[in-house]
C-alpha positions in Angstrom: 28.2 51.4 44.6 26.5 51.3 41.6 29.3 48.9 40.5 29.0 46.5 43.3 25.1 46.2 42.7 25.8 45.2 38.9 28.4 42.8 40.2 25.9 41.1 42.8 23.3 41.2 40.1 25.4 39.6 37.4 26.1 37.4 39.8 22.5 36.4 40.7 21.7 35.8 36.5 24.9 33.6 36.6 23.4 31.7 39.0 20.0 31.7 38.4 21.1 30.4 34.1 23.4 27.7 35.7 19.9 26.1 38.0 17.9 26.6 35.1 20.8 24.7 32.8 20.8 22.0 35.6 16.9 21.8 35.1 16.8 21.5 31.8 19.3 18.8 31.6 17.3 16.9 34.1 13.9 17.5 31.9 13.9 16.6 28.0 13.4 19.3 25.6 10.3 19.9 24.6 10.0 19.3 20.9 10.7 21.9 18.1 7.2 22.4 16.0 6.7 24.3 13.0 3.6 25.8 11.7 2.0 24.9 8.1 -1.4 26.4 8.3 -2.8 26.0 11.3 -1.9 22.4 11.9 1.6 22.4 14.5 4.1 19.8 13.5 6.4 18.2 15.6 9.7 16.1 14.4 8.7 12.7 13.9 10.5 9.2 12.2 8.9 7.2 9.5 9.1 3.6 9.4 7.7 0.3 8.9 8.0 -2.8 10.8 10.2 -5.4 9.5 12.2 -2.9 7.4 15.2 -1.1 8.1 14.7 2.1 5.9 13.2 5.1 8.2 12.6 8.9 7.1 12.7 11.9 9.2 9.6 13.8 8.7 7.3 16.1 11.2 4.1 15.1 12.2 0.8 16.4 13.2 -3.0 15.4 13.5 -6.2 16.7 13.0 -9.4 15.9 14.8 -12.6 15.4 12.2 -15.8 13.8 12.9 -16.2 9.8 12.5 -19.7 10.3 11.5 -19.7 13.2 8.9 -23.3 13.0 9.0 -23.3 13.9 12.4 -22.6 17.5 13.7 -22.3 16.5 17.6 -20.8 13.2 17.1 -17.5 11.4 18.0 -14.9 12.8 17.1 -11.5 10.9 15.8 -7.8 12.2 15.1 -6.1 11.5 12.1 -2.6 11.5 11.3 -0.2 13.7 8.7 2.9 13.5 8.2 5.4 16.1 6.7 8.4 15.6 4.7 9.9 18.4 3.9 11.3 19.3 0.5 15.1 20.4 -0.1 14.2 23.5 -2.1 15.1 26.8 -0.5 11.9 28.1 -1.5 9.5 25.2 -2.3 6.7 25.2 -4.6 3.6 25.9 -3.0 1.1 23.0 -4.4 2.7 19.9 -2.1 2.4 16.1 -3.5 0.1 13.9 -1.4 0.9 10.0 -1.7 -2.3 8.0 -1.1 -1.3 4.2 -0.3 -2.6 0.9 -1.6 -4.8 -1.6 0.2 -7.0 -0.8 1.2 -5.6 -1.0 4.6 -2.5 0.4 4.0 -1.2 3.5 6.2 0.6 6.2 4.2 3.0 7.2 6.6 4.3 3.2 7.4 4.5 2.8 3.9 6.6 5.7 2.5 10.0 5.0 3.8 9.7 1.9 1.3 9.1 4.2 -1.9 11.3 7.0 -0.1 13.6 6.9 -3.5 10.9 6.9 -6.0 9.8 10.8 -4.2 13.3 12.3 -4.1 13.2 13.8 -7.3 10.0 15.5 -6.4 11.3 16.8 -2.9 13.7 18.8 -5.0 10.6 21.3 -5.4 7.7 20.4 -3.2 7.0 18.9 0.1 5.5 15.7 0.1 2.4 14.9 2.2 1.0 11.7 3.8 -2.3 11.5 5.5 -3.2 8.4 7.2 -6.7 6.9 6.3 -8.7 6.7 8.9 -8.7 3.5 10.7 -5.3 2.3 9.7 -1.9 3.1 11.1 -1.6 6.5 13.5 -5.7 7.7 12.3 -7.9 5.5 14.9 -6.6 2.2 13.7 -9.4 -0.5 13.7 -7.6 -3.5 15.1 -8.5 -7.1 16.1 -5.3 -8.4 17.6 -7.7 -11.3 19.6 -9.4 -12.5 17.0 -8.3 -11.1 12.8 -4.8 -11.8 14.0 -2.0 -13.5 11.7 -2.4 -16.7 13.2 -6.1 -16.7 12.4 -5.8 -14.7 9.0 -3.0 -18.0 8.1 -5.9 -20.8 9.3 -8.7 -18.8 7.3 -6.6 -20.4 3.9 -7.9 -23.7 4.6 -10.8 -23.2 7.6 -14.0 -22.2 5.3 -16.6 -19.4 5.0 -17.8 -20.6 8.4 -14.9 -19.5 10.5 -14.9 -16.2 8.4 -17.8 -15.2 9.7 -17.2 -16.3 13.0 -14.2 -14.6 13.2 -15.7 -10.9 11.4 -18.3 -11.3 13.9 -15.6 -11.5 17.0 -14.0 -8.7 15.6 -16.7 -6.5 15.4 -17.0 -7.4 19.2 -13.4 -6.6 20.3 -13.6 -3.3 18.5 -17.0 -2.1 20.7 -19.5 -0.6 20.3 -17.9 2.8 19.9 -16.7 2.5 17.0 -19.1 3.1 13.6 -17.1 0.8 10.8 -19.4 1.9 8.5 -18.2 5.4 8.5 -14.7 4.1 7.5 -15.1 4.6 3.7 -13.4 6.1 0.5 -15.8 8.6 1.0 -14.9 9.4 4.6 -11.3 9.4 3.6 -11.9 11.6 0.5 -13.6 14.1 2.8 -10.8 13.9 5.4 -7.8 14.9 2.8 -10.1 18.0 1.8 -10.3 19.2 5.7 -6.1 18.9 5.9 -6.1 20.6 2.3 -8.0 23.4 3.9 -6.3 23.3 7.4 -3.1 23.6 5.8 -3.8 26.1 4.0 -2.8 25.1 0.6 -4.8 26.3 -2.3 -4.4 22.8 -4.7 -2.7 19.3 -4.1 -0.8 17.2 -6.5 -2.0 13.7 -6.1 0.3 10.3 -6.1 -2.2 7.7 -5.7 -0.8 3.7 -5.9 -3.2 0.9 -6.3 -6.0 1.2 -4.5 -5.0 5.3 -3.3 -5.7 5.6 -7.3 -9.5 5.0 -6.1 -9.2 7.7 -3.5 -7.5 10.1 -6.3 -9.8 9.6 -9.0 -12.8 10.1 -5.8 -10.8 13.1 -5.2 -10.6 14.3 -8.1 -14.7 13.7 -8.9 -15.7 15.4 -5.7 -12.9 18.1 -5.4 -11.4 18.9 -8.8 -10.7 22.5 -7.8 -8.2 21.4 -5.2 -6.1 19.5 -7.5 -3.7 20.5 -9.8 -2.2 17.5 -11.4 -2.8 13.5 -10.5 -0.6 10.6 -11.1 -2.3 7.1 -11.1 -0.1 4.3 -10.9 -1.5 0.9 -11.0 -5.1 1.9 -12.0 -8.1 0.7 -10.3 -11.2 1.8 -12.5 -14.2 3.4 -10.4 -16.6 0.5 -12.1 -14.4 -2.3 -10.9 -15.4 -4.5 -8.2 -12.2 -5.2 -6.3 -11.7 -9.1 -6.3 -14.1 -10.2 -9.3 -11.0 -10.7 -11.4 -8.4 -11.3 -9.5 -8.3 -14.9 -10.0 -8.2 -14.0 -13.5 -5.8 -11.6 -13.9 -3.4 -13.6 -11.7 -3.3 -16.4 -14.3 -2.7 -14.3 -17.0 0.4 -12.5 -15.2 1.7 -15.9 -14.5 1.5 -17.9 -17.7 3.1 -14.4 -19.3 5.8 -14.8 -16.7 6.5 -18.4 -16.9 6.7 -17.6 -20.6 10.0 -15.9 -19.7 11.7 -19.3 -18.4 10.1 -21.4 -21.9 11.9 -19.1 -24.0 14.9 -19.6 -22.0 16.7 -22.6 -23.0 18.8 -22.9 -19.8 15.8 -22.1 -18.0 13.9 -25.0 -19.9 16.6 -27.4 -19.6 17.3 -27.0 -15.9 13.7 -26.3 -14.2 11.4 -28.0 -17.0 8.1 -26.7 -17.2 7.3 -24.7 -14.4 3.5 -24.1 -15.0 3.2 -28.0 -15.2 5.5 -28.2 -11.6 3.4 -25.6 -10.5 -0.1 -27.5 -11.2 1.4 -30.7 -10.2 2.4 -29.8 -6.9 -1.0 -27.6 -6.1 -2.7 -31.2 -6.5 0.2 -33.1 -4.7 -0.6 -30.6 -1.4 -4.5 -30.6 -1.4 -3.6 -34.1 -1.6 -0.8 -34.4 1.4 0.2 -30.8 3.1 3.6 -31.2 3.9 5.2 -30.9 7.3 8.2 -29.1 6.9 11.8 -28.1 9.1 12.9 -24.7 8.0 14.8 -21.9 9.1 12.8 -18.8 9.9 13.8 -15.7 7.3 13.4 -12.9 9.8 14.7 -14.9 13.2 16.8 -17.5 11.8 15.4 -19.8 14.5 14.3 -23.4 13.4 10.7 -24.2 12.7 8.4 -26.6 11.4 5.0 -25.6 9.9 2.9 -27.3 7.7 3.1 -26.4 4.0 -0.3 -26.3 2.0 -1.3 -25.6 -1.3 -3.2 -22.6 -0.5 0.1 -21.4 1.1 2.2 -22.4 -2.1 -0.7 -20.4 -4.1 0.0 -17.3 -1.9 3.8 -17.2 -2.8 3.3 -17.4 -6.2 0.6 -14.8 -6.3 2.8 -12.4 -4.0 5.8 -13.0 -6.3 4.0 -12.3 -9.1 3.6 -8.5 -8.2 7.6 -8.2 -8.9 8.9 -10.0 -12.0 12.3 -9.7 -10.7 11.1 -11.9 -7.5 9.3 -14.2 -9.9 12.3 -15.1 -11.3 12.9 -17.3 -8.5 10.3 -19.8 -8.7 11.1 -21.9 -11.6 14.1 -22.8 -9.5 12.0 -22.8 -5.9 9.4 -25.4 -7.6 12.1 -27.6 -9.1 12.9 -27.4 -5.6 9.9 -28.4 -4.1 9.1 -31.1 -6.9 12.1 -33.4 -5.9 10.6 -33.3 -1.9 13.0 -29.7 -0.7 10.3 -27.5 0.6 11.8 -25.4 2.9 12.4 -22.6 0.6 9.3 -22.0 -0.3 8.1 -22.6 3.3 10.5 -19.6 4.3 9.3 -17.5 1.3 5.6 -18.3 2.9 6.5 -17.5 6.1 8.3 -14.4 5.2 5.2 -13.0 3.2 2.9 -13.9 6.3 4.8 -11.5 8.3 5.8 -8.7 6.2 2.7 -8.4 4.4 0.2 -9.6 7.1 1.7 -6.8 9.3 1.4 -4.2 6.1 -2.5 -4.5 5.9 -5.4 -3.4 8.6 -8.0 -5.9 8.0 -10.9 -3.9 9.4 -10.3 -1.0 7.5 -10.3 -3.0 4.6 -13.4 -4.9 5.3 -14.6 -1.3 6.0 -14.2 -0.5 2.2 -14.9 -3.3 0.7 -17.8 -4.0 2.1 -19.5 -0.8 1.4 -18.1 -0.3 -2.1 -17.4 -4.0 -4.0 -19.1 -6.6 -2.0 -22.5 -5.2 -3.6 -20.7 -6.2 -7.2 -18.9 -9.0 -6.2 -20.1 -12.3 -8.1 -18.3 -15.9 -7.3 -17.3 -17.0 -11.7 -17.2 -20.9 -11.7 -14.4 -20.5 -14.3 -12.3 -19.7 -11.2 -12.3 -22.9 -9.4 -9.5 -24.3 -11.2 -7.5 -21.2 -11.0 -4.6 -20.5 -8.3 -6.7 -18.1 -6.5 -10.0 -20.2 -6.9 -13.2 -18.5 -5.5 -12.2 -18.1 -2.1 -11.1 -14.8 -2.3 -15.0 -13.7 -3.5 -16.5 -16.7 -1.3 -14.6 -15.5 1.9 -15.2 -11.5 1.5 -18.8 -12.4 1.1 -19.1 -14.2 3.8 -17.5 -11.7 6.2 -19.6 -8.8 4.5 -22.8 -10.6 5.4 -22.0 -10.1 8.8 -19.8 -6.6 8.6 -21.8 -3.3 8.9 -21.7 -1.1 5.7 -21.6 2.0 4.7 -23.2 3.7 1.8 -21.5 5.0 -1.0 -22.7 8.3 -3.4 -24.7 7.0 -6.2 -21.9 7.9 -8.8 -19.2 6.5 -6.3 -18.7 3.8 -9.7 -19.1 6.0 -12.7 -16.7 7.0 -14.5 -14.7 10.1 -13.7 -14.5 12.9 -16.2 -11.8 15.6 -16.2 -9.7 17.9 -18.3 -7.4 18.4 -15.7 -3.7 16.9 -16.1 -3.3 13.2 -15.3 -0.5 10.8 -15.5 -1.1 6.8 -15.8 1.6 4.5 -15.4 1.0 0.7 -15.4 3.2 -2.9 -15.2 2.7 -4.9 -18.2 3.0 -7.8 -16.2 0.3 -6.1 -13.3 -1.3 -9.5 -11.3 -3.7 -7.1 -10.1 -4.4 -3.9 -12.2 -3.4 -4.5 -15.6 -2.6 -1.9 -18.0 -6.5 -2.4 -19.6 -8.1 -0.8 -16.4 -5.8 2.8 -17.0 -7.2 2.6 -20.7 -10.7 2.5 -19.5 -10.1 5.5 -16.7 -8.3 7.2 -19.3 -11.3 7.5 -21.7 -12.9 10.1 -20.1 -9.7 12.1 -19.1 -8.5 13.9 -22.1 -5.5 15.6 -20.9 -4.1 12.6 -19.7 -1.0 10.1 -20.5 -0.5 6.6 -20.5 2.6 4.7 -19.7 3.2 0.9 -19.8 6.5 -0.5 -18.2 7.5 -3.5 -20.3 8.2 -6.4 -18.4 7.0 -4.9 -14.8 4.7 -5.9 -12.0 2.6 -3.6 -9.7 3.2 -0.5 -8.7 5.6 1.1 -10.8 6.3 4.7 -10.0 9.8 3.9 -8.7 10.9 1.9 -11.4 14.1 2.7 -13.8 12.9 6.7 -15.3 9.6 6.7 -13.7 10.7 9.1 -10.8 11.8 11.7 -13.2 9.0 11.5 -15.1 6.7 11.5 -12.7 8.4 14.6 -11.1 8.6 16.2 -14.7 5.2 15.5 -14.9 4.3 17.5 -12.0 6.9 20.2 -12.6 4.8 21.5 -16.2 1.5 19.7 -15.5 1.6 18.4 -18.8 1.2 14.7 -19.2 1.3 15.1 -23.2 4.7 16.9 -23.8 6.6 14.2 -21.6 9.3 12.0 -23.4 8.7 8.5 -22.5 11.8 7.0 -24.5 13.5 6.3 -21.4 11.3 3.6 -20.7 12.5 1.4 -23.8 15.5 0.9 -22.0 13.7 -1.3 -19.4 14.5 -4.9 -19.6 12.5 -8.6 -18.8 14.1 -10.0 -15.6 15.4 -13.1 -16.5 14.7 -16.4 -14.7 17.1 -17.5 -12.2 19.9 -20.1 -13.4 20.4 -21.1 -9.7 21.1 -19.9 -6.4 23.3 -16.9 -7.3 20.5 -15.6 -9.2 21.0 -14.5 -13.1 23.6 -15.8 -15.3 26.4 -13.6 -16.1 
């Protein structure tokens, strides 16, 4: 009797299991969550629009107050990604990458810089916390007003149009969003909340460009929460972003064009790139060109107007990477002979890819609160590539954009004895090496490396990843052997459509 009952029980169990299996087949599997501190992380994929690179990660959210001066106010969610270390027993102090901008998403930017963090991931987790207002952290977006097309038209529309579009963007965001609460100081407070929620005693910070401002402000407010700091392409706290953009760009462009002037073949084929650039800018101011070309992303045939502002933008963004800048002597020579197709395609590509990376409303919240009060129009910039437009437009937009209030010591030097590694590109058109020199003066336990012939953001160049990983492991910048950087060479100008001559 017991045998028959057992048989029936076994048969019933098998039927039940079969039914459950069928139900599971019909329903999607539940995501496997993993705890990190008090947060539950689920599998996710990090990606950026228009880019092929992706990185598997784990993602979670953390709820924080939008207005930190009001305990009972509106709550928003901050996105956090955890890229696990490959080590069996990772170090307890993870690395937090802080993206640039202001207005860039760390989660979206990381796939591009992932190779620079491979050495770090051998020993430590990497954490990414999207700044409030970008990416997956309650993003501030105005697709009906400050869209890509409107931003492109602003190049020639004037300050009145900039002011009008900014006012329209505020209305589009609606009354529930307090744009004054989206500042660097708020981001720093969110990062500290994230550290506590994760149960981490100390972070290692790795800031790039605007991310260095965030890292320095975190260092000022929460020194006990930090083990080491890496500052790549340093923004000094004293700097009002924009005041020196025109001056820095001119210096970088002249230095990079000097590479062509020193190259016999480049001079022979393309003459003086600086003279060609100045002539083209003057021609385009008087007579913008209608250009038929192939869209670099879709390959469809298009026709657009190529202006002096579009040319200046191409030169500016190419100056960030000297390897790309090497194409400009050839492209300018083509345009001088009436062939604008390749320059137009470059302009279109930058408009599509760069525009998608920046959340403009967040950028306005940061700059209007922290930079606009110190911005001044310099008449000497009027004849430069960038001109005074960046400052003019920013001040016009900030005249209508509500501003937060930074702490009184926000623009003061950050003083600390913690280990800090500073990195600069010799030819950086935005944050030249002298900015890192200024910051280093009050950081006695620091080291500054200048990468020869490089532009903006150098952490992933040459032996940079190894140096950064060694610094974070030992927490000692002064013990680093930077002789490997001597192997860096200047990028030669392109000699033709197939790049550099052998």
